[in-house]
C-alpha positions as CSV (number, residue, x, y, z in Angstrom):
1,M,17.7,-2.1,-18.1
2,G,15.8,-2.0,-21.3
3,G,14.5,-5.5,-20.2
4,S,13.3,-3.9,-16.6
5,I,11.8,-1.0,-18.5
6,T,9.5,-3.6,-20.6
7,L,8.7,-5.6,-17.8
8,G,7.5,-2.6,-16.3
9,I,5.3,-1.6,-19.2
10,A,3.5,-5.3,-19.3
11,A,3.5,-5.2,-15.7
12,L,2.0,-1.7,-15.8
13,L,-0.3,-2.4,-18.4
14,T,-1.8,-5.7,-16.3
15,L,-3.1,-2.5,-13.8
16,L,-4.5,-0.9,-16.0
17,P,-7.8,-3.1,-17.0
18,A,-8.8,-3.3,-13.4
19,A,-8.3,0.0,-12.7
20,L,-10.8,1.2,-15.4
21,L,-13.2,-1.4,-14.9
22,P,-15.2,0.6,-12.5
23,Y,-15.6,3.6,-14.7
24,G,-16.6,1.0,-17.6
25,R,-20.1,1.6,-18.7
26,R,-21.2,-1.6,-17.4
27,G,-18.9,-0.9,-14.3
28,G,-16.7,-3.8,-12.9
29,I,-18.2,-3.7,-9.5
30,E,-21.8,-4.0,-9.9
31,P,-22.0,-6.9,-8.4
32,A,-18.8,-6.6,-6.4
33,G,-16.8,-9.6,-7.2
34,G,-18.0,-10.5,-10.8
35,L,-15.9,-13.2,-12.5
36,L,-14.3,-9.9,-15.0
37,F,-13.7,-8.3,-11.6
38,W,-11.8,-11.3,-10.1
39,L,-10.4,-12.2,-13.1
40,L,-8.6,-8.7,-14.2
41,L,-7.4,-8.1,-10.4
42,L,-5.3,-11.7,-10.4
43,A,-3.6,-10.5,-13.8
44,A,-3.2,-7.0,-12.1
45,T,-1.5,-9.3,-9.0
46,I,0.4,-11.2,-11.2
47,G,1.7,-8.7,-13.6
48,P,3.6,-6.7,-10.5
49,L,4.4,-10.1,-8.7
50,A,5.8,-11.3,-11.6
51,L,8.2,-8.3,-12.6
52,D,9.8,-7.9,-9.4
53,I,10.7,-11.9,-9.0
54,S,11.9,-11.9,-12.1
55,V,14.1,-8.7,-11.9
56,A,15.4,-9.4,-8.4
57,G,16.9,-12.7,-9.5
58,G,17.9,-13.2,-5.8
59,I,19.2,-9.9,-5.3
60,W,17.1,-7.3,-3.2
61,R,17.4,-4.5,-5.4
62,T,17.1,-1.2,-2.9
63,G,16.5,1.6,-5.7
64,F,13.4,3.9,-6.1
65,S,12.1,2.5,-8.7
66,A,12.3,-1.1,-7.7
67,T,11.4,-0.4,-4.3
68,L,7.9,1.4,-5.9
69,W,7.5,-2.2,-8.0
70,T,8.1,-3.7,-4.8
71,I,5.2,-2.1,-2.7
72,I,2.9,-2.4,-5.7
73,A,3.5,-5.8,-5.7
74,A,2.9,-5.9,-2.1
75,T,-0.4,-3.8,-2.3
76,M,-2.2,-6.2,-4.4
77,V,-1.4,-9.2,-2.6
78,V,-2.5,-7.8,0.6
79,Y,-5.6,-6.2,-1.7
80,L,-6.4,-9.6,-2.9
81,V,-6.8,-11.4,0.0
82,V,-8.3,-8.3,1.6
83,C,-10.9,-8.3,-1.1
84,V,-12.1,-12.2,-0.8
85,L,-12.4,-11.4,3.0
86,S,-14.7,-8.2,2.1
87,A,-17.1,-7.1,-0.5
88,A,-16.8,-3.5,0.8
89,A,-12.9,-3.7,0.0
90,R,-13.6,-4.8,-4.2
91,R,-15.7,-1.4,-4.2
92,L,-12.4,0.7,-3.4
93,S,-10.3,-0.4,-6.7
94,G,-11.8,2.7,-8.5
95,L,-9.6,4.4,-6.1
96,L,-6.6,1.8,-5.1
97,L,-6.1,0.8,-8.9
98,P,-5.2,4.3,-10.2
99,Y,-3.4,5.2,-7.6
100,L,-0.8,2.1,-8.0
101,V,-1.3,2.8,-12.1
102,L,0.3,6.2,-10.8
103,L,3.1,4.3,-8.9
104,G,4.0,2.2,-11.7
105,L,4.3,5.5,-13.9
106,I,6.7,6.8,-11.6
107,A,8.6,3.7,-11.0
108,L,9.0,3.9,-14.8
109,A,10.1,7.4,-15.0
110,W,12.9,6.9,-12.6
111,S,13.8,3.3,-13.8
112,S,17.1,4.1,-15.3
113,V,18.5,5.9,-12.0
114,P,21.3,3.8,-10.5
115,E,20.7,1.1,-7.6
116,Q,22.6,0.0,-5.1
117,P,21.6,-3.9,-4.8
118,L,22.1,-5.6,-1.4
119,S,23.5,-9.2,-2.0
120,G,21.9,-12.1,-0.8
121,N,24.5,-12.9,1.7
122,L,23.4,-9.5,3.6
123,L,20.1,-11.3,3.6
124,T,19.7,-12.4,7.3
125,A,16.2,-14.1,8.0
126,W,15.7,-11.1,10.4
127,L,16.1,-8.9,7.8
128,Q,13.8,-10.9,5.5
129,V,11.1,-11.2,7.7
130,H,11.5,-7.5,8.6
131,I,11.3,-6.4,4.9
132,G,7.8,-9.1,4.8
133,V,6.5,-7.3,7.6
134,S,6.9,-3.9,6.5
135,L,5.5,-4.3,3.0
136,V,2.5,-6.3,4.3
137,T,1.8,-3.0,6.9
138,Y,2.5,-0.6,3.9
139,G,-0.2,-2.8,1.9
140,L,-2.8,-3.0,5.1
141,I,-1.9,0.9,5.8
142,S,-2.5,2.0,2.0
143,I,-5.8,0.3,1.8
144,A,-6.9,1.7,5.0
145,A,-6.2,5.1,3.7
146,V,-8.1,4.5,0.8
147,A,-10.9,3.5,2.6
148,A,-10.5,6.6,4.6
149,L,-10.3,9.0,1.5
150,A,-13.6,7.1,-0.2
151,I,-15.3,8.1,3.3
152,W,-14.3,11.7,2.9
153,L,-15.8,11.8,-0.6
154,K,-18.7,9.7,0.3
155,E,-19.3,12.0,2.8
156,R,-19.1,14.7,0.8
157,A,-21.7,13.8,-2.0
158,L,-24.2,12.9,0.8
159,R,-23.4,16.7,2.3
160,A,-23.9,17.9,-1.1
161,H,-27.1,15.5,-2.1
162,R,-24.9,14.2,-5.2
163,V,-24.5,10.7,-4.0
164,S,-24.6,9.4,-8.0
165,G,-22.2,8.7,-10.7
166,W,-18.5,8.1,-10.0
167,S,-19.7,8.0,-6.3
168,E,-21.4,4.8,-6.7
169,I,-18.7,2.6,-7.0
170,L,-17.7,3.5,-3.5
171,P,-18.6,1.1,-0.9
172,A,-21.0,2.8,2.0
173,V,-19.7,5.2,4.5
174,A,-20.3,2.3,7.5
175,D,-19.2,-0.3,5.4
176,A,-15.5,1.6,4.3
177,E,-15.6,2.7,8.4
178,Y,-15.8,-1.0,9.5
179,L,-13.0,-1.9,7.0
180,Q,-11.3,0.9,7.6
181,I,-11.1,0.0,11.6
182,R,-10.4,-4.3,10.9
183,L,-7.4,-2.8,8.8
184,L,-5.8,-0.5,11.1
185,I,-5.9,-3.3,13.7
186,A,-4.3,-5.9,11.2
187,A,-1.9,-2.6,10.7
188,E,-1.4,-1.6,14.2
189,I,-0.5,-5.6,14.7
190,V,1.7,-6.3,11.8
191,L,3.6,-3.0,12.3
192,G,4.3,-3.6,16.1
193,V,5.8,-7.2,15.1
194,G,8.2,-5.2,12.4
195,L,8.9,-3.1,14.8
196,L,10.1,-5.6,16.8
197,T,12.1,-7.4,14.1
198,G,13.5,-3.6,13.2
199,V,15.0,-4.1,17.0
200,A,16.1,-8.1,15.8
201,T,17.7,-6.7,13.0
202,Q,19.7,-3.7,14.4
203,F,20.8,-6.1,17.1
204,S,22.3,-9.0,15.0
205,A,23.8,-6.4,13.2
206,T,25.4,-3.9,15.1
207,G,25.0,-5.3,18.9
208,A,22.7,-2.3,19.9
209,F,19.3,-2.6,20.1
210,V,17.8,1.0,19.1
211,E,19.3,3.0,16.5
212,L,17.3,5.8,16.0
213,D,17.1,7.3,12.5
214,H,14.3,8.9,10.0
215,K,12.6,5.6,9.4
216,I,12.3,4.3,13.1
217,L,10.9,7.4,14.3
218,L,8.1,7.8,11.3
219,S,7.4,3.9,12.2
220,V,7.3,4.6,15.4
221,A,4.9,7.9,14.5
222,T,3.0,5.7,12.6
223,F,2.2,3.1,15.1
224,V,1.4,5.3,18.0
225,I,-1.3,7.6,15.5
226,I,-2.7,4.2,14.6
227,G,-3.5,3.4,18.0
228,L,-5.1,6.8,19.2
229,V,-7.2,6.4,16.4
230,L,-8.4,3.0,17.5
231,L,-8.2,4.0,21.0
232,L,-10.4,7.1,20.0
233,N,-13.1,5.1,17.9
234,R,-13.6,2.7,20.8
235,G,-14.0,5.2,23.5
236,S,-15.1,8.7,21.8
237,G,-16.7,6.9,18.5
238,L,-14.2,8.6,16.1
239,R,-15.6,8.7,12.6
240,G,-16.0,10.2,9.0
241,R,-13.7,12.8,8.1
242,R,-11.9,13.8,11.2
243,A,-11.1,9.8,11.3
244,A,-10.5,9.8,7.5
245,R,-8.0,12.8,7.9
246,I,-6.0,11.1,10.4
247,V,-5.8,7.9,9.1
248,L,-4.5,9.9,5.6
249,F,-1.9,11.6,7.7
250,A,-0.5,8.6,9.1
251,Y,-0.6,7.1,5.4
252,L,1.9,10.0,4.9
253,L,3.9,9.1,7.8
254,I,4.8,5.6,6.6
255,A,5.0,6.6,3.0
256,L,8.0,9.0,4.0
257,A,9.6,6.3,6.0
258,F,10.0,4.2,3.1
259,P,9.3,5.0,-0.3
260,G,10.2,8.9,0.7
261,V,13.7,8.1,2.0
262,K,14.5,6.0,-1.1
263,F,13.4,9.0,-3.2
264,V,15.5,11.6,-1.4
265,T,18.6,9.3,-1.3
266,D,18.6,7.4,-4.6
267,V,16.9,10.3,-6.6
268,I,17.7,13.8,-5.1
269,I,21.0,13.5,-3.8
270,S,22.3,11.0,-6.1
């Protein structure tokens, strides 16, 4: 357990420089994609990923702390890819990285809570695909939610005529909206695949296609809400604060479906 905590602290320390860079005197976002930005972002991705791989040791860990570290690692991998494709995404690091640092601190605080590992022989091919798809979905929706928050903060600053200081590190509203929609489209596709793989996993394990539980219901609700946001954006031009609130609500649902369930079962009930 002590080694796990030590590795967790090390992983957290790889996240901190990238999280603080946008708030430095010179900044890490101007110009977005500078060498220092990429080096720190790469370190912030490798740290949690190395922790997740080294501690797991071929066994899928199901505890609350392990789930948070897996989410952090997956989100960083997805974010790194998105940053390569989008300059606007690089300007979200000042919001996303501090949030992941907070998750890392929570994971460290509950690292001593007992957990029930899932042995390798229970990890069927469908289950592994389902886990991978779920993590990619979580990463995409996390970044989309941060983009929504950036839109809300930027619009608030514009309305107050105070677009200066820390708000300058955020992307332009139009750029953030474009990125948010593209992320939601990707998340909707991946989440749809995730629901299908969940059905396949359920069928391979029990012979039943669907067994309704809280995770299924919340995942379906998230899928429906994201679909509605995309339809409204296309049909009525849903933009700005209203879209941001809906995206953040969708993120709350998927958060309840994944780490929230782990918190209840492993921390509150145990």
